C-alpha positions in Angstrom: -24.0 16.1 -11.9 -25.1 19.6 -13.1 -22.8 21.7 -15.0 -22.8 24.4 -12.4 -21.6 22.1 -9.6 -17.9 22.1 -9.3 -16.1 18.8 -9.9 -14.0 17.4 -7.3 -10.3 17.8 -8.3 -8.6 14.4 -7.7 -4.8 14.1 -8.0 -3.9 10.5 -8.8 -0.4 9.7 -7.8 1.6 6.8 -9.3 5.2 5.6 -9.8 7.4 6.3 -7.0 10.8 5.6 -5.4 10.0 1.9 -4.9 10.7 -1.5 -6.3 6.9 -1.4 -7.1 7.2 1.5 -9.4 6.0 -0.3 -12.3 2.9 -1.9 -10.6 2.0 1.5 -9.3 1.9 2.9 -12.9 -0.4 0.3 -13.9 -2.6 0.8 -10.8 -2.7 4.5 -11.3 -3.7 4.2 -14.9 -6.5 1.8 -14.0 -7.8 4.3 -11.3 -7.7 7.2 -13.7 -9.5 5.2 -16.3 -12.3 4.3 -13.9 -12.9 7.7 -12.2 -16.2 9.3 -13.3 -15.3 12.4 -15.4 -18.8 13.8 -14.7 -17.8 13.9 -11.0 -14.0 14.5 -11.0 -11.4 16.5 -12.6 -8.4 13.9 -12.7 -5.1 15.4 -12.2 -2.2 12.8 -13.1 0.7 13.1 -10.8 3.7 10.9 -11.7 6.7 10.4 -9.5 9.8 9.1 -11.2 12.2 6.4 -9.7 14.4 9.2 -8.5 11.5 11.1 -6.7 10.8 13.9 -9.2 7.1 14.9 -9.5 5.5 15.7 -12.7 1.7 16.6 -12.9 -0.4 16.7 -16.0 -1.6 14.8 -18.9 2.1 14.0 -19.9 2.9 12.4 -16.6 1.7 8.8 -17.5 3.6 8.5 -20.9 6.7 10.1 -19.4 6.9 7.5 -16.6 6.1 4.7 -19.0 9.0 5.7 -21.2 11.3 6.2 -18.2 12.2 9.7 -19.5 15.2 11.1 -17.8 15.0 14.7 -18.9 11.8 16.0 -17.8 10.3 19.1 -19.6 9.2 20.4 -16.1 8.8 19.4 -12.7 5.9 19.9 -10.1 6.0 20.9 -6.4 3.4 20.5 -3.8 3.7 23.2 -1.1 3.6 22.1 2.4 1.6 25.4 3.3 -1.9 24.2 4.5 -3.5 27.2 2.9 -2.5 26.3 -0.6 -3.9 23.0 -1.6 -2.2 23.3 -5.1 0.5 21.6 -7.2 2.7 24.0 -9.2 4.7 23.5 -12.3 8.2 24.8 -12.3 11.2 24.9 -14.6 13.4 21.8 -14.1 16.7 23.5 -13.3 15.7 26.8 -11.9 12.5 25.8 -10.1 10.9 29.0 -11.2 7.2 28.7 -11.8 5.9 28.1 -15.3 3.2 30.5 -16.5 0.2 29.3 -18.6 -2.9 27.1 -18.3 -2.8 24.4 -15.8 0.6 25.7 -14.3 -1.1 25.9 -10.8 -3.7 23.2 -10.3 -6.0 23.1 -7.2 -6.3 19.6 -5.4 -9.3 18.7 -3.4 -8.2 15.0 -2.8 -5.0 13.1 -3.4 -5.4 9.3 -4.3 -1.9 8.0 -3.6 -1.9 5.0 -5.9 1.7 4.2 -4.7 2.9 0.9 -3.5 5.9 0.4 -1.3 8.6 2.8 0.0 8.1 6.7 0.0 4.4 6.3 -0.8 2.7 3.6 1.2 4.9 3.8 4.3 3.7 7.0 6.0 6.2 9.4 4.4 3.9 10.8 1.8 1.1 10.7 4.3 3.2 12.9 6.6 3.6 15.5 3.9 0.0 15.6 3.0 -1.0 16.0 6.6 1.4 19.1 6.7 -0.3 20.5 3.5 -3.7 19.7 5.1 -4.8 18.0 1.7 -7.5 15.2 1.8 -6.1 11.9 0.7 -7.3 8.3 0.3 -6.1 5.7 2.7 -4.5 5.3 6.0 -2.6 7.9 7.8 1.1 8.3 9.0 0.9 5.7 11.7 -1.1 3.0 10.0 0.7 3.3 6.9 4.1 3.0 8.6 3.3 0.2 10.9 1.7 -1.7 8.0 4.5 -1.3 5.7 6.9 -3.1 8.2 6.2 -6.6 8.1 8.2 -7.4 11.4 6.3 -4.6 13.3 3.1 -5.9 11.9 3.8 -9.5 13.1 4.9 -8.2 16.5 1.6 -6.2 17.0 -0.4 -9.2 15.7 1.4 -11.7 18.1 0.9 -9.4 21.2 -2.8 -9.0 20.2 -3.1 -12.8 20.1 -3.7 -13.1 16.4 -2.8 -16.4 14.8 0.7 -15.7 13.2 3.0 -18.2 11.8 6.6 -18.7 13.3 9.1 -16.1 11.9 12.6 -14.8 12.7 13.9 -11.3 11.8 17.3 -9.6 11.8 19.3 -6.6 10.6 21.5 -7.0 7.7 24.5 -5.6 9.8 23.8 -8.3 12.3 23.9 -10.8 9.5 27.2 -9.4 8.1 28.7 -9.3 11.5 28.0 -13.0 12.2 26.3 -15.0 9.5 26.8 -18.3 11.2 25.0 -17.3 14.2 22.0 -15.8 12.3 21.7 -18.9 10.2 22.1 -21.1 13.3 19.2 -19.1 15.0 17.0 -19.5 11.9 17.4 -23.0 11.6 16.9 -23.7 15.4 13.5 -21.8 15.3 12.2 -22.6 11.8 11.9 -25.6 9.4 12.4 -25.7 5.7 10.8 -24.5 3.5 11.2 -21.0 4.6 10.4 -17.5 3.0 13.0 -14.7 2.9 11.6 -11.3 2.5 12.5 -7.4 3.0 10.7 -6.2 5.8 9.4 -3.1 3.9 8.4 -4.0 0.3 5.4 -5.5 -1.4 4.3 -7.1 -4.7 6.5 -10.1 -3.9 9.6 -8.3 -4.8 12.7 -10.2 -3.6 10.7 -12.8 -1.9 12.2 -16.4 -2.1 11.1 -19.7 -1.1 14.1 -21.6 0.5 14.3 -25.4 0.7 17.8 -25.5 2.1 20.6 -23.6 3.5 22.1 -22.6 0.2 18.8 -21.1 -1.0 18.4 -19.5 2.4 21.7 -17.7 2.1 20.8 -16.6 -1.5 17.3 -15.4 -0.2 18.8 -13.3 2.5 21.4 -11.8 0.1 18.7 -10.7 -2.3 16.4 -9.4 0.5 19.2 -7.3 1.9 19.5 -5.4 -1.4 16.2 -3.7 -0.7 16.0 -3.4 3.2 18.3 -3.4 6.2 15.7 -5.5 8.0 15.2 -9.0 6.8 12.2 -11.3 7.6 12.3 -15.1 7.4 9.0 -17.0 7.7 8.2 -20.7 8.3 6.6 -22.1 5.3 3.0 -23.4 6.1 2.8 -26.8 4.4 0.3 -27.0 1.7 -1.1 -23.6 2.5 -3.9 -21.8 0.5 -3.4 -18.0 -0.2 -6.7 -16.3 0.9 -7.2 -12.5 0.7 -10.0 -10.3 1.8 -10.7 -6.7 1.2 -11.6 -4.1 3.9 -13.2 -0.8 3.3 -14.2 2.0 5.7 -13.0 4.3 8.6 -14.4 3.7 12.1 -16.9 1.1 11.0 -15.2 -0.9 8.3 -16.8 -3.7 6.2 -15.2 -6.7 4.7 -15.5 -8.4 1.4 -16.0 -12.1 0.6 -12.6 -13.9 0.5 -10.9 -14.9 -2.6 -8.2 -17.6 -3.1 -5.1 -17.0 -5.1 -4.1 -20.0 -7.3 -0.5 -19.3 -8.4 1.0 -20.2 -11.7 4.3 -20.7 -9.9 5.4 -22.6 -6.7 4.3 -19.6 -4.7 2.8 -16.2 -5.6 5.9 -14.4 -6.7 6.2 -11.2 -8.8 6.0 -13.1 -12.2 3.0 -15.0 -11.0 1.4 -11.8 -10.0 2.0 -9.7 -12.9 4.0 -11.1 -15.7 3.1 -14.6 -17.0 -0.8 -14.1 -16.8 -1.3 -17.7 -15.7 -2.3 -17.3 -12.1 -6.0 -17.2 -11.3 -8.3 -16.7 -8.4 -11.3 -18.3 -6.9 -13.9 -15.7 -5.7 -15.5 -16.3 -3.4 -13.1 -18.9 -1.9 -14.4 -22.4 -1.4 -14.1 -22.4 2.3 -16.3 -23.7 5.3 -18.6 -21.1 6.5 -17.1 -21.0 10.0 -13.6 -20.4 8.4 -15.0 -17.6 6.3 -16.4 -15.9 9.3 -13.1 -16.4 11.2 -11.2 -14.8 8.4 -13.4 -11.9 7.9 -13.5 -11.1 11.6 -9.7 -11.3 11.8 -9.5 -8.9 8.8 -11.7 -6.3 10.6 -9.9 -6.9 13.9 -6.5 -6.3 12.1 -7.6 -3.3 10.3 -8.7 -1.7 13.6 -5.6 -2.9 15.5 -3.1 -1.3 13.2 -5.0 1.9 13.0 -5.9 1.7 9.4 -8.4 3.7 7.4 -10.1 3.9 4.0 -8.9 0.5 2.6 -6.7 -2.4 3.1 -6.3 -5.9 1.8 -5.6 -8.5 4.5 -3.9 -11.6 3.4 -4.1 -15.1 5.1 -2.6 -18.5 4.9 -5.0 -21.6 5.5 -3.5 -25.0 5.9 -5.5 -27.3 3.6 -5.1 -30.3 6.1 -7.0 -28.8 8.9 -8.1 -25.3 7.9 -5.9 -23.6 10.4 -5.9 -19.9 9.7 -2.8 -17.7 9.9 -2.8 -14.1 9.3 -0.1 -13.1 7.0 0.0 -9.3 6.4 -2.0 -6.1 5.8 -1.6 -3.9 2.7 -2.7 -0.4 3.0 -2.7 0.6 -0.8 -3.2 -2.9 -2.4 -2.9 -3.1 -6.2 -5.5 -1.4 -8.4 -4.7 -3.1 -11.7 -7.2 -4.8 -13.8 -6.1 -8.1 -12.2 -5.8 -6.9 -8.7 -7.8 -8.8 -5.9 -8.9 -5.8 -4.0 -11.2 -4.3 -6.5 -12.3 -7.8 -7.8 -13.2 -8.8 -4.3 -15.4 -5.8 -3.9 -17.0 -6.4 -7.3 -17.8 -9.9 -6.2 -19.3 -8.5 -3.0 -21.6 -6.1 -4.9 -19.5 -2.9 -5.2 -18.3 -2.3 -8.8 -14.9 -0.6 -9.5 -16.2 2.9 -10.2 -18.4 2.9 -7.1 -15.5 1.6 -5.1 -13.5 4.6 -6.0 -16.4 7.0 -5.2 -16.6 5.5 -1.9 -12.8 5.7 -1.2 -13.0 9.3 -2.0 -16.1 10.0 0.2 -14.3 8.3 3.1 -11.3 10.4 2.6 -13.3 13.6 2.6 -15.3 12.5 5.6 -12.3 11.6 7.8 -10.6 14.9 6.6 -13.6 16.9 7.7 -13.7 15.3 11.1 -10.0 15.8 11.6 -10.2 19.5 10.7 -12.9 19.9 13.4 -10.4 19.1 16.1 -8.6 22.1 17.7 -4.9 22.6 16.8 -4.4 25.7 19.1 -4.7 26.3 22.8 -5.4 29.7 24.4 -3.6 29.8 27.7 -5.2 32.0 30.5 -2.1 34.4 30.2 -0.1 35.1 27.1 3.1 34.2 29.1 5.1 33.5 25.9 5.1 37.2 24.9 6.7 38.4 28.1 
């Protein structure tokens, strides 16, 4: 890129008010490390566990250290004419003067996993501010975040979905015996208990008996008022594919997760370093085709854009395919499947980031071509 051509200012968001805070920090650092500095001016934007924003080179270290007393905070005005992030004094919220106190943002790359980042809340704020951002919009993000709503939509759209039961934590507190009776009538052990709105396998438990079921529900209820219990698929293989695009998405080769634990829990994903993957997955060609088509169909059905990782379970005995869930902002750590699957499909990490930013700019441009005002024949509202 020539020196006289303006770099694209990319605000990379990480952290957040979520049980996936730590994963997001590592994902954000990985994205920032791989963005081409010849093309982009990178603006780190860290969000603490309590929801405070801090933009600038100090953001990553402050979040890693878990600093409680921030030297300053950052605000993003909802005014659609601004497109800036502003440093302010922590207590008075008065603007701070000096270099980089006000930074222009061309694109936001919200590498936020889970609540208050991947669930449509942040996307709504960015829509109000009319700032270009990577990934799905308000509706797609919200729908995909809620595992129960996802499954309901998939079921209604005739996708192959495994048996499940869901209930509210209040319903469970009111009559635990009735809820457990319903679960055991509709599902067989082993089962998996999950918060409906969380990812990275946080608070997911495999339950082989009623005592484990009760403990799993209790833990899931710590993170969400909506609890999901899924039927375990006997001897299932965990298969994932990556989707990329807006109106005409493309799909990667499938990959298989081979967990170091009994199932792919948080420790197996991020901590012990012993899980491995097989890319591409060793599957019959017709099963690969089925999974890839289901992934594209799911992407469109949930109104997603930009990117998503679609996860499947495949029964080893007969290769029966079950769609499990879609993730609108999958992990971007060095061990994450989303970028690995694209690398195996011929799209290296840095080029993948370029394409995601291009897709965001493309969609934002198309959206801003739509009219947001209407001129009535008569200015009746002034009378």
